[in-house]
C-alpha positions as CSV (number, residue, x, y, z in Angstrom):
1,M,-4.0,77.9,-58.6
2,R,-4.5,77.0,-62.3
3,G,-5.3,80.0,-64.6
4,L,-8.0,79.4,-67.2
5,Y,-10.3,81.3,-69.5
6,L,-14.1,80.9,-69.9
7,E,-14.8,80.1,-73.5
8,N,-16.7,82.7,-75.6
9,S,-16.2,85.4,-72.9
10,P,-13.5,87.8,-71.7
11,I,-13.4,86.2,-68.2
12,A,-10.2,84.8,-66.7
13,Y,-10.3,82.7,-63.5
14,C,-8.2,80.4,-61.4
15,V,-9.1,77.1,-59.8
16,D,-7.6,74.7,-57.3
17,A,-9.8,71.6,-57.3
18,S,-8.0,68.7,-55.6
19,T,-10.5,67.6,-53.0
20,D,-14.1,66.4,-52.6
21,K,-14.8,69.3,-50.2
22,D,-17.1,72.3,-50.7
23,W,-16.3,75.0,-53.2
24,I,-15.4,78.6,-52.3
25,V,-15.7,81.4,-54.8
26,F,-13.7,84.6,-54.3
27,V,-14.5,87.8,-56.0
28,H,-12.1,90.7,-55.5
29,A,-12.4,94.5,-55.0
30,A,-12.2,97.2,-57.7
31,F,-8.9,98.1,-59.4
32,V,-7.1,94.9,-58.3
33,D,-7.6,91.3,-59.2
34,H,-8.0,87.8,-57.7
35,R,-4.4,88.0,-56.2
36,M,-5.7,90.1,-53.4
37,F,-6.8,86.8,-51.9
38,Q,-3.4,85.2,-52.0
39,K,-3.3,84.6,-48.2
40,Q,-6.7,83.0,-48.4
41,F,-5.6,80.7,-51.2
42,E,-2.6,79.6,-49.2
43,Y,-4.7,78.9,-46.1
44,F,-7.7,77.1,-47.6
45,K,-5.8,75.1,-50.2
46,G,-6.6,71.4,-49.7
47,K,-9.4,72.2,-47.3
48,Y,-11.8,73.4,-49.9
49,N,-12.0,73.6,-53.7
50,L,-11.1,77.1,-54.7
51,L,-12.4,79.3,-57.5
52,A,-11.3,83.0,-58.0
53,I,-12.7,85.2,-60.7
54,D,-11.2,88.3,-62.4
55,I,-14.0,90.8,-62.8
56,L,-14.4,92.2,-66.3
57,G,-11.8,94.9,-66.9
58,H,-9.5,93.6,-64.1
59,G,-6.6,91.2,-64.0
60,K,-6.6,89.1,-67.2
61,S,-10.3,89.6,-67.9
62,T,-9.6,92.5,-70.4
63,K,-10.3,91.1,-73.8
64,A,-13.9,92.3,-74.0
65,R,-16.0,92.1,-77.1
66,K,-18.9,94.3,-78.3
67,G,-21.8,93.8,-75.9
68,D,-19.7,92.5,-72.9
69,S,-20.7,94.1,-69.7
70,I,-20.3,93.6,-66.0
71,E,-24.0,92.9,-65.9
72,K,-23.1,89.5,-67.3
73,M,-20.7,88.6,-64.5
74,S,-23.3,86.4,-62.7
75,D,-24.1,84.5,-65.9
76,W,-20.4,84.0,-66.6
77,I,-19.8,82.6,-63.1
78,N,-22.7,80.3,-63.7
79,Q,-21.1,79.1,-66.9
80,I,-17.9,78.4,-65.0
81,F,-20.0,76.3,-62.6
82,Q,-21.4,74.3,-65.4
83,K,-18.0,73.8,-67.0
84,H,-16.5,72.4,-63.7
85,N,-19.7,70.6,-62.5
86,I,-20.0,72.9,-59.5
87,T,-23.5,72.5,-58.0
88,A,-23.2,75.1,-55.2
89,A,-20.5,77.1,-53.4
90,H,-19.7,79.4,-50.6
91,F,-19.2,82.9,-51.9
92,V,-16.7,85.6,-50.6
93,G,-16.9,89.1,-52.0
94,V,-14.8,92.1,-50.9
95,S,-16.0,95.6,-51.8
96,L,-16.9,95.5,-55.5
97,G,-16.8,91.7,-55.2
98,A,-19.6,91.9,-52.7
99,V,-21.9,93.4,-55.3
100,F,-21.3,90.5,-57.8
101,V,-21.7,87.7,-55.2
102,Q,-25.1,89.2,-54.2
103,D,-26.2,89.6,-57.8
104,F,-25.3,85.9,-58.4
105,A,-27.3,85.0,-55.3
106,N,-30.3,87.0,-56.6
107,K,-30.2,85.0,-59.9
108,Y,-29.0,81.6,-58.8
109,E,-30.0,81.2,-55.1
110,N,-30.0,77.4,-55.2
111,K,-26.3,77.5,-56.1
112,V,-25.3,79.4,-53.0
113,L,-24.3,77.6,-49.8
114,S,-23.5,80.8,-48.0
115,L,-22.6,84.5,-48.7
116,A,-19.8,86.5,-47.0
117,C,-19.7,90.2,-47.9
118,F,-17.0,92.5,-46.6
119,G,-16.7,96.2,-47.2
120,G,-19.9,96.1,-49.2
121,Y,-23.6,97.1,-49.1
122,D,-27.0,95.5,-49.6
123,I,-27.6,95.8,-53.3
124,N,-31.3,95.1,-52.8
125,N,-31.7,97.9,-50.3
126,F,-29.4,100.6,-51.5
127,D,-29.9,104.1,-50.2
128,I,-28.7,106.4,-53.1
129,Q,-29.0,109.6,-51.1
130,K,-26.8,108.3,-48.3
131,Q,-24.1,107.3,-50.9
132,K,-24.2,110.5,-52.8
133,G,-21.4,112.3,-50.9
134,N,-19.1,109.3,-51.1
135,S,-19.8,108.8,-54.7
136,K,-18.7,112.3,-55.5
137,E,-15.3,111.7,-53.8
138,Q,-14.9,108.5,-55.7
139,M,-15.7,110.2,-59.0
140,K,-13.0,112.9,-58.3
141,M,-10.4,110.2,-57.8
142,M,-11.4,108.3,-60.9
143,L,-11.2,111.5,-63.0
144,R,-7.7,112.1,-61.8
145,A,-6.8,108.5,-62.5
146,I,-7.5,109.3,-66.2
147,F,-4.3,111.5,-66.1
148,S,-2.3,109.3,-63.7
149,I,-2.9,105.7,-62.6
150,K,0.2,106.1,-60.3
151,W,-1.4,109.0,-58.5
152,F,-4.7,107.2,-58.3
153,A,-3.1,104.0,-56.9
154,K,-1.1,105.9,-54.3
155,A,-4.3,107.6,-53.0
156,N,-6.4,104.5,-53.4
157,K,-4.2,102.3,-51.3
158,K,-4.7,104.5,-48.2
159,I,-8.5,104.1,-48.6
160,S,-8.4,100.4,-49.4
161,A,-6.0,99.1,-46.8
162,Y,-4.8,100.0,-43.3
163,T,-1.5,98.2,-42.7
164,S,1.5,99.3,-44.6
165,E,2.1,95.8,-46.0
166,A,-1.5,95.5,-47.3
167,Q,-1.3,99.0,-48.8
168,E,1.8,98.1,-50.8
169,E,0.2,94.9,-52.0
170,F,-2.9,96.8,-53.1
171,Y,-0.8,99.5,-54.7
172,K,1.1,97.0,-56.9
173,L,-2.1,95.3,-58.1
174,N,-3.8,98.7,-58.6
175,M,-0.9,99.9,-60.9
176,L,-1.8,97.1,-63.3
177,F,-5.4,98.4,-63.8
178,K,-6.0,99.9,-67.2
179,K,-7.6,103.3,-67.7
180,K,-9.9,102.0,-70.4
181,S,-11.5,99.6,-67.8
182,F,-13.2,102.4,-65.9
183,K,-16.0,102.3,-68.6
184,Y,-17.2,98.9,-67.4
185,L,-17.9,100.2,-63.8
186,A,-20.5,102.6,-65.2
187,K,-23.0,99.7,-65.5
188,L,-22.9,99.0,-61.8
189,K,-26.0,101.0,-61.2
190,N,-27.9,98.5,-63.2
191,L,-27.4,95.9,-60.5
192,I,-28.7,98.0,-57.7
193,N,-32.3,97.7,-56.3
194,K,-33.1,95.3,-59.1
195,F,-34.5,92.5,-57.0
196,P,-36.9,92.7,-54.1
197,N,-35.9,91.8,-50.6
198,K,-36.9,88.3,-49.6
199,Q,-36.0,85.7,-47.0
200,R,-32.6,84.2,-47.8
201,Q,-32.3,80.5,-48.1
202,Y,-28.6,80.5,-47.1
203,K,-26.6,82.0,-44.3
204,L,-25.2,85.5,-44.7
205,L,-22.1,87.1,-43.1
206,I,-21.4,90.8,-43.4
207,G,-18.4,92.7,-42.2
208,C,-15.7,95.3,-42.6
209,G,-12.6,96.5,-40.9
210,E,-12.7,98.9,-37.9
211,H,-10.6,101.4,-39.9
212,D,-12.9,101.4,-42.9
213,I,-14.6,104.7,-43.6
214,P,-17.4,105.6,-41.1
215,M,-20.1,105.3,-43.7
216,E,-19.2,101.7,-44.4
217,I,-19.3,100.8,-40.8
218,E,-22.7,102.5,-40.6
219,I,-23.9,100.6,-43.6
220,V,-22.8,97.3,-42.1
221,N,-24.5,98.0,-38.8
222,E,-27.8,99.0,-40.5
223,W,-27.7,96.0,-42.8
224,A,-27.3,93.7,-39.8
225,E,-30.3,95.3,-38.0
226,R,-32.5,94.6,-41.1
227,E,-31.5,91.0,-41.7
228,N,-30.9,87.8,-39.7
229,C,-27.2,87.5,-40.4
230,D,-23.8,87.2,-38.8
231,K,-21.8,90.5,-38.5
232,I,-18.1,91.1,-37.7
233,V,-15.9,94.2,-37.6
234,L,-12.3,93.1,-37.8
235,Q,-9.9,94.9,-35.4
236,G,-6.8,96.4,-37.0
237,A,-8.2,96.2,-40.5
238,G,-9.4,98.6,-43.1
239,H,-11.6,98.3,-46.2
240,C,-9.9,95.2,-47.6
241,A,-9.9,93.3,-44.3
242,N,-8.7,90.1,-45.9
243,M,-5.4,91.8,-46.8
244,D,-4.9,93.7,-43.6
245,K,-5.7,90.9,-41.2
246,P,-5.6,87.6,-43.3
247,N,-5.3,85.2,-40.3
248,E,-8.3,86.8,-38.5
249,F,-10.2,87.0,-41.8
250,N,-9.6,83.3,-42.6
251,A,-10.6,82.2,-39.1
252,C,-13.8,84.2,-39.3
253,L,-14.7,82.5,-42.6
254,E,-13.8,79.1,-41.3
255,N,-16.0,79.5,-38.2
256,F,-18.8,80.8,-40.3
257,W,-18.7,77.8,-42.7
258,K,-18.6,75.4,-39.8
259,E,-22.0,76.8,-38.7
260,V,-23.3,76.4,-42.2
């Protein structure tokens, strides 16, 4: 993967464009970066053109200027599309990444071939009351992270991954997260319930790991009942299912795209 920066922005991204195949866009979870998809890059290299974004405040996307906000992520991704002449792509978002791929689809629907959201929620039908308890626990963890990123990363890896190997990979990436980047996440609320529900013009896949928190599994099940979409709960996986069970995750995506 070739590392690049988007001009006139703080956004860093990686591309591997060596074929005339479809594009896949990967957007990572909070507190890590695009490298959480390393097993996906290895598997899909040569089969698809690959694009992986570092969300503002994560990875190498840290040189923000006055006025830069995660609310601009969709527009920055669109600028990357224009730079590389990408007309449309399959999107894969895990956890926080699922928020941004949905926001992009809300704004640039004609540039979405399909959407795969794992460990996420429907940002156009977000139940604030249901999330209140979980949000309080997340806030407690973030407050402690202000004093110790190491403590935060140790606690966060157990929530974010299930297998010991994936937990250690997540921990190493989480340790690189800067405390100052927490401020960017405050604007997430501005992406929620911003657009009305409507019939999607692309296929949707939603999923999570069987060992994710019960609320996430409930969210995925309810989301699948509301929409005409594909749903999967990956066995032996936690919140970041792509890290826990990369082979199963890759096969799931590949089968989904064949249907598309």
